[in-house]
NUVORO-375879 format. One record per residue (C-alpha): residue number from 0; x, y, z. Coordinates in nm, 3 decimals, always signed. Example, Ala and Ser with C-alpha at 12.3 -4.5 7.8 and 13.67 -1.06 7.14 Angstrom:
BEGIN
+-----+---------+---------+---------+
| pos |       x |       y |       z |
+-----+---------+---------+---------+
|   0 |  +1.230 |  -0.450 |  +0.780 |
|   1 |  +1.367 |  -0.106 |  +0.714 |
+-----+---------+---------+---------+
// end
This chain:
BEGIN
+-----+---------+---------+---------+
| pos |       x |       y |       z |
+-----+---------+---------+---------+
|   0 |  -5.498 |  -0.314 |  -8.101 |
|   1 |  -5.323 |  -0.655 |  -8.093 |
|   2 |  -5.207 |  -0.811 |  -7.770 |
|   3 |  -4.832 |  -0.803 |  -7.692 |
|   4 |  -4.684 |  -1.145 |  -7.615 |
|   5 |  -4.354 |  -1.106 |  -7.427 |
|   6 |  -4.268 |  -1.476 |  -7.456 |
|   7 |  -4.359 |  -1.573 |  -7.814 |
|   8 |  -4.081 |  -1.491 |  -8.062 |
|   9 |  -4.285 |  -1.556 |  -8.379 |
|  10 |  -4.273 |  -1.191 |  -8.472 |
|  11 |  -3.897 |  -1.212 |  -8.508 |
|  12 |  -3.926 |  -1.463 |  -8.798 |
|  13 |  -4.184 |  -1.238 |  -8.969 |
|  14 |  -3.961 |  -0.936 |  -8.941 |
|  15 |  -3.650 |  -1.116 |  -9.071 |
|  16 |  -3.829 |  -1.320 |  -9.343 |
|  17 |  -3.622 |  -1.307 |  -9.662 |
|  18 |  -3.341 |  -1.126 |  -9.478 |
|  19 |  -3.002 |  -1.224 |  -9.357 |
|  20 |  -3.065 |  -1.419 |  -9.037 |
|  21 |  -2.697 |  -1.470 |  -8.974 |
|  22 |  -2.676 |  -1.107 |  -8.878 |
|  23 |  -2.642 |  -1.045 |  -8.503 |
|  24 |  -2.968 |  -0.853 |  -8.475 |
|  25 |  -3.170 |  -1.166 |  -8.551 |
|  26 |  -2.992 |  -1.371 |  -8.287 |
|  27 |  -3.028 |  -1.090 |  -8.032 |
|  28 |  -3.404 |  -1.056 |  -8.084 |
|  29 |  -3.450 |  -1.432 |  -8.090 |
|  30 |  -3.350 |  -1.451 |  -7.718 |
|  31 |  -3.584 |  -1.171 |  -7.608 |
|  32 |  -3.847 |  -1.411 |  -7.473 |
|  33 |  -3.602 |  -1.596 |  -7.248 |
|  34 |  -3.466 |  -1.273 |  -7.113 |
|  35 |  -3.816 |  -1.151 |  -7.034 |
|  36 |  -3.896 |  -1.473 |  -6.844 |
|  37 |  -3.575 |  -1.449 |  -6.636 |
|  38 |  -3.641 |  -1.084 |  -6.564 |
|  39 |  -3.991 |  -1.164 |  -6.433 |
|  40 |  -3.856 |  -1.452 |  -6.217 |
|  41 |  -3.578 |  -1.234 |  -6.068 |
|  42 |  -3.821 |  -0.950 |  -5.991 |
|  43 |  -4.064 |  -1.188 |  -5.817 |
|  44 |  -3.778 |  -1.341 |  -5.616 |
|  45 |  -3.654 |  -0.997 |  -5.504 |
|  46 |  -4.005 |  -0.892 |  -5.407 |
|  47 |  -4.052 |  -1.213 |  -5.203 |
|  48 |  -3.712 |  -1.162 |  -5.031 |
|  49 |  -3.795 |  -0.803 |  -4.941 |
|  50 |  -4.130 |  -0.913 |  -4.800 |
|  51 |  -3.962 |  -1.182 |  -4.586 |
|  52 |  -3.700 |  -0.936 |  -4.450 |
|  53 |  -3.968 |  -0.678 |  -4.363 |
|  54 |  -4.179 |  -0.942 |  -4.189 |
|  55 |  -3.886 |  -1.079 |  -3.984 |
|  56 |  -3.786 |  -0.724 |  -3.874 |
|  57 |  -4.142 |  -0.654 |  -3.765 |
|  58 |  -4.149 |  -0.975 |  -3.557 |
|  59 |  -3.810 |  -0.896 |  -3.395 |
|  60 |  -3.913 |  -0.539 |  -3.306 |
|  61 |  -4.238 |  -0.663 |  -3.153 |
|  62 |  -4.050 |  -0.919 |  -2.938 |
|  63 |  -3.790 |  -0.662 |  -2.828 |
|  64 |  -4.063 |  -0.420 |  -2.717 |
|  65 |  -4.222 |  -0.697 |  -2.510 |
|  66 |  -3.882 |  -0.778 |  -2.348 |
|  67 |  -3.813 |  -0.412 |  -2.267 |
|  68 |  -4.154 |  -0.367 |  -2.108 |
|  69 |  -4.104 |  -0.687 |  -1.908 |
|  70 |  -3.760 |  -0.563 |  -1.788 |
|  71 |  -3.907 |  -0.229 |  -1.684 |
|  72 |  -4.184 |  -0.393 |  -1.488 |
|  73 |  -3.937 |  -0.634 |  -1.326 |
|  74 |  -3.703 |  -0.349 |  -1.229 |
|  75 |  -3.995 |  -0.163 |  -1.070 |
|  76 |  -4.082 |  -0.473 |  -0.867 |
|  77 |  -3.718 |  -0.521 |  -0.756 |
|  78 |  -3.684 |  -0.157 |  -0.654 |
|  79 |  -3.999 |  -0.177 |  -0.446 |
|  80 |  -3.881 |  -0.495 |  -0.275 |
|  81 |  -3.526 |  -0.365 |  -0.219 |
|  82 |  -3.634 |  -0.086 |  +0.015 |
|  83 |  -3.488 |  -0.167 |  +0.357 |
|  84 |  -3.512 |  +0.066 |  +0.649 |
|  85 |  -3.171 |  +0.162 |  +0.782 |
|  86 |  -3.131 |  +0.153 |  +1.155 |
|  87 |  -2.917 |  +0.406 |  +1.331 |
|  88 |  -2.573 |  +0.261 |  +1.419 |
|  89 |  -2.527 |  +0.161 |  +1.780 |
|  90 |  -2.282 |  +0.392 |  +1.951 |
|  91 |  -2.015 |  +0.203 |  +2.144 |
|  92 |  -1.867 |  +0.402 |  +2.423 |
|  93 |  -1.489 |  +0.391 |  +2.402 |
|  94 |  -1.276 |  +0.338 |  +2.709 |
|  95 |  -1.159 |  +0.673 |  +2.844 |
|  96 |  -0.817 |  +0.709 |  +3.006 |
|  97 |  -0.821 |  +0.837 |  +3.364 |
|  98 |  -0.509 |  +1.003 |  +3.501 |
|  99 |  -0.583 |  +0.988 |  +3.876 |
| 100 |  -0.755 |  +0.676 |  +4.012 |
| 101 |  -0.848 |  +0.562 |  +4.363 |
| 102 |  -0.801 |  +0.204 |  +4.472 |
| 103 |  -1.127 |  +0.011 |  +4.471 |
| 104 |  -1.270 |  -0.334 |  +4.539 |
| 105 |  -1.510 |  -0.490 |  +4.291 |
| 106 |  -1.876 |  -0.516 |  +4.385 |
| 107 |  -2.008 |  -0.856 |  +4.271 |
| 108 |  -2.388 |  -0.874 |  +4.231 |
| 109 |  -2.542 |  -1.191 |  +4.377 |
| 110 |  -2.609 |  -1.456 |  +4.109 |
| 111 |  -2.720 |  -1.815 |  +4.172 |
| 112 |  -2.464 |  -2.053 |  +4.017 |
| 113 |  -2.302 |  -2.388 |  +4.086 |
| 114 |  -1.981 |  -2.371 |  +4.288 |
| 115 |  -1.787 |  -2.522 |  +3.997 |
| 116 |  -1.897 |  -2.240 |  +3.766 |
| 117 |  -1.790 |  -1.957 |  +3.997 |
| 118 |  -1.452 |  -1.802 |  +3.917 |
| 119 |  -1.233 |  -1.675 |  +4.203 |
| 120 |  -1.270 |  -1.312 |  +4.092 |
| 121 |  -1.649 |  -1.356 |  +4.081 |
| 122 |  -1.688 |  -1.478 |  +4.440 |
| 123 |  -1.934 |  -1.271 |  +4.637 |
| 124 |  -1.768 |  -1.041 |  +4.892 |
| 125 |  -1.934 |  -1.021 |  +5.229 |
| 126 |  -2.011 |  -0.695 |  +5.402 |
| 127 |  -1.736 |  -0.766 |  +5.654 |
| 128 |  -1.484 |  -0.807 |  +5.372 |
| 129 |  -1.588 |  -0.476 |  +5.224 |
| 130 |  -1.562 |  -0.299 |  +5.561 |
| 131 |  -1.221 |  -0.450 |  +5.642 |
| 132 |  -1.071 |  -0.360 |  +5.307 |
| 133 |  -1.103 |  +0.017 |  +5.366 |
| 134 |  -1.126 |  +0.054 |  +4.987 |
| 135 |  -1.387 |  +0.217 |  +4.771 |
| 136 |  -1.647 |  -0.012 |  +4.620 |
| 137 |  -1.644 |  +0.004 |  +4.242 |
| 138 |  -1.697 |  -0.194 |  +3.925 |
| 139 |  -1.340 |  -0.334 |  +3.921 |
| 140 |  -1.057 |  -0.437 |  +4.146 |
| 141 |  -0.816 |  -0.150 |  +4.094 |
| 142 |  -0.486 |  -0.050 |  +4.247 |
| 143 |  -0.498 |  +0.327 |  +4.222 |
| 144 |  -0.231 |  +0.590 |  +4.185 |
| 145 |  -0.389 |  +0.882 |  +4.372 |
| 146 |  -0.601 |  +0.809 |  +4.679 |
| 147 |  -0.668 |  +1.175 |  +4.763 |
| 148 |  -0.751 |  +1.339 |  +4.430 |
| 149 |  -0.839 |  +1.032 |  +4.224 |
| 150 |  -1.179 |  +0.896 |  +4.123 |
| 151 |  -1.332 |  +0.548 |  +4.138 |
| 152 |  -1.288 |  +0.397 |  +3.793 |
| 153 |  -1.587 |  +0.271 |  +3.592 |
| 154 |  -1.603 |  -0.021 |  +3.348 |
| 155 |  -1.577 |  +0.212 |  +3.045 |
| 156 |  -1.256 |  +0.373 |  +3.174 |
| 157 |  -0.891 |  +0.269 |  +3.179 |
| 158 |  -0.595 |  +0.396 |  +3.375 |
| 159 |  -0.386 |  +0.629 |  +3.161 |
| 160 |  -0.040 |  +0.487 |  +3.094 |
| 161 |  +0.268 |  +0.708 |  +3.067 |
| 162 |  +0.389 |  +0.754 |  +2.713 |
| 163 |  +0.682 |  +0.533 |  +2.628 |
| 164 |  +0.990 |  +0.716 |  +2.516 |
| 165 |  +1.101 |  +0.608 |  +2.171 |
| 166 |  +1.397 |  +0.372 |  +2.187 |
| 167 |  +1.715 |  +0.508 |  +2.042 |
| 168 |  +1.832 |  +0.336 |  +1.728 |
| 169 |  +2.183 |  +0.210 |  +1.799 |
| 170 |  +2.248 |  +0.111 |  +1.439 |
| 171 |  +2.594 |  +0.203 |  +1.317 |
| 172 |  +2.604 |  +0.324 |  +0.957 |
| 173 |  +2.897 |  +0.299 |  +0.719 |
| 174 |  +2.739 |  +0.497 |  +0.433 |
| 175 |  +2.516 |  +0.797 |  +0.506 |
| 176 |  +2.367 |  +1.089 |  +0.318 |
| 177 |  +2.589 |  +1.337 |  +0.508 |
| 178 |  +2.915 |  +1.190 |  +0.642 |
| 179 |  +3.067 |  +1.310 |  +0.970 |
| 180 |  +3.340 |  +1.575 |  +0.941 |
| 181 |  +3.616 |  +1.714 |  +1.157 |
| 182 |  +3.553 |  +2.077 |  +1.256 |
| 183 |  +3.712 |  +2.280 |  +0.977 |
| 184 |  +3.727 |  +1.997 |  +0.724 |
| 185 |  +3.994 |  +1.749 |  +0.613 |
| 186 |  +4.270 |  +2.012 |  +0.607 |
| 187 |  +4.206 |  +2.100 |  +0.971 |
| 188 |  +4.204 |  +1.727 |  +1.058 |
| 189 |  +4.548 |  +1.664 |  +0.900 |
| 190 |  +4.688 |  +1.974 |  +1.070 |
| 191 |  +4.549 |  +1.864 |  +1.409 |
| 192 |  +4.695 |  +1.514 |  +1.374 |
| 193 |  +5.042 |  +1.640 |  +1.278 |
| 194 |  +5.041 |  +1.880 |  +1.572 |
| 195 |  +4.927 |  +1.624 |  +1.832 |
| 196 |  +5.106 |  +1.305 |  +1.728 |
| 197 |  +5.403 |  +1.222 |  +1.950 |
| 198 |  +5.637 |  +0.996 |  +1.758 |
| 199 |  +5.728 |  +0.702 |  +1.981 |
| 200 |  +6.095 |  +0.722 |  +2.079 |
| 201 |  +6.159 |  +0.348 |  +2.027 |
| 202 |  +6.006 |  +0.355 |  +1.678 |
| 203 |  +6.199 |  +0.669 |  +1.592 |
| 204 |  +6.532 |  +0.519 |  +1.706 |
| 205 |  +6.466 |  +0.204 |  +1.502 |
| 206 |  +6.351 |  +0.396 |  +1.195 |
| 207 |  +6.001 |  +0.249 |  +1.200 |
| 208 |  +5.744 |  +0.441 |  +0.999 |
| 209 |  +5.425 |  +0.368 |  +0.806 |
| 210 |  +5.049 |  +0.418 |  +0.792 |
| 211 |  +4.819 |  +0.290 |  +1.068 |
| 212 |  +4.453 |  +0.241 |  +0.963 |
| 213 |  +4.220 |  +0.329 |  +1.250 |
| 214 |  +3.843 |  +0.282 |  +1.268 |
| 215 |  +3.614 |  +0.456 |  +1.515 |
| 216 |  +3.249 |  +0.551 |  +1.564 |
| 217 |  +3.133 |  +0.912 |  +1.548 |
| 218 |  +2.835 |  +0.925 |  +1.786 |
| 219 |  +2.523 |  +1.139 |  +1.746 |
| 220 |  +2.677 |  +1.409 |  +1.964 |
| 221 |  +3.004 |  +1.401 |  +1.766 |
| 222 |  +3.206 |  +1.218 |  +2.032 |
| 223 |  +3.455 |  +0.946 |  +1.931 |
| 224 |  +3.405 |  +0.588 |  +2.059 |
| 225 |  +3.508 |  +0.231 |  +1.977 |
| 226 |  +3.854 |  +0.318 |  +1.845 |
| 227 |  +4.022 |  +0.016 |  +1.681 |
| 228 |  +4.333 |  -0.046 |  +1.472 |
| 229 |  +4.233 |  -0.247 |  +1.166 |
| 230 |  +4.578 |  -0.247 |  +1.005 |
| 231 |  +4.882 |  -0.174 |  +1.213 |
| 232 |  +5.253 |  -0.115 |  +1.154 |
| 233 |  +5.420 |  -0.146 |  +1.493 |
| 234 |  +5.279 |  -0.177 |  +1.842 |
| 235 |  +5.415 |  +0.160 |  +1.952 |
| 236 |  +5.281 |  +0.334 |  +1.641 |
| 237 |  +4.944 |  +0.156 |  +1.674 |
| 238 |  +4.902 |  +0.266 |  +2.035 |
| 239 |  +4.997 |  +0.625 |  +1.952 |
| 240 |  +4.747 |  +0.630 |  +1.665 |
| 241 |  +4.469 |  +0.508 |  +1.899 |
| 242 |  +4.566 |  +0.764 |  +2.162 |
| 243 |  +4.562 |  +1.062 |  +1.928 |
| 244 |  +4.228 |  +0.956 |  +1.771 |
| 245 |  +4.066 |  +0.920 |  +2.115 |
| 246 |  +4.185 |  +1.268 |  +2.210 |
| 247 |  +4.027 |  +1.435 |  +1.903 |
| 248 |  +3.764 |  +1.703 |  +1.968 |
| 249 |  +3.398 |  +1.634 |  +1.890 |
| 250 |  +3.319 |  +1.596 |  +1.520 |
| 251 |  +3.018 |  +1.721 |  +1.330 |
| 252 |  +2.799 |  +1.405 |  +1.335 |
| 253 |  +2.677 |  +1.231 |  +1.021 |
| 254 |  +2.311 |  +1.250 |  +0.917 |
| 255 |  +2.064 |  +1.012 |  +0.759 |
| 256 |  +1.714 |  +1.130 |  +0.660 |
| 257 |  +1.784 |  +1.459 |  +0.834 |
| 258 |  +1.868 |  +1.302 |  +1.175 |
| 259 |  +2.206 |  +1.254 |  +1.340 |
| 260 |  +2.317 |  +0.888 |  +1.341 |
| 261 |  +2.611 |  +0.680 |  +1.454 |
| 262 |  +2.867 |  +0.638 |  +1.176 |
| 263 |  +3.174 |  +0.416 |  +1.155 |
| 264 |  +3.467 |  +0.611 |  +1.012 |
| 265 |  +3.804 |  +0.490 |  +0.880 |
| 266 |  +4.104 |  +0.718 |  +0.918 |
| 267 |  +4.466 |  +0.660 |  +0.808 |
| 268 |  +4.726 |  +0.797 |  +1.054 |
| 269 |  +5.065 |  +0.838 |  +0.883 |
| 270 |  +5.395 |  +0.821 |  +1.076 |
| 271 |  +5.687 |  +0.948 |  +0.867 |
| 272 |  +6.035 |  +1.030 |  +0.983 |
| 273 |  +6.196 |  +1.349 |  +0.853 |
+-----+---------+---------+---------+
// end
């Protein structure tokens, strides 16, 4: 059996001897050797590339395993070192309010100090001073509020203070969620005004009429205060409008956030001759 040479193309000339070499088959077989060489080179290159990739991956995986093991060991060391014993929190005794307290004089323990360092309240009281005071000896100088039933106050106690009453808000609103109303509504208000207005004689004789604009404050209890004429017509009509507004019964007060508040209200009082 003869050896096969993949590079030598001499066999092609033997096959096509005396034949038409211009035919494409001759040219195709003539380049078989070059194609075989390139195929071998490409296969070797691919095999080398695959070998390099496999080797690099193996090196990377080996390094990563070493890093992970080092991290695990380091975390174990840190956890062991991070253990700190927790101490129980120190309880601080809060000052307790005492309702009934006796008057007392402070007992000052003797301490050796320079005269310049001694404060007036820290001066040592003599036994005569304590006897003359007729007060109980305690930890503080205290003016008590109950000498019969009270107790001598300690350092951790304070005298209970009476609760301060909340200050009333005197703000006057102009716009509220629920405006103040006359008992019975606007119709009852107009009827009450027409029934209680006394037309001034001088204005009636002179034919004076018009609309007086009056402002007033409806208090939390519905009473009327701070009545003022903001736009008048005649002095006699203005005074009558103020008088009749001041004499109105209590209104239903206005409310803001569910609570009764002071509200400034504007009311036109019409004087019209028949």
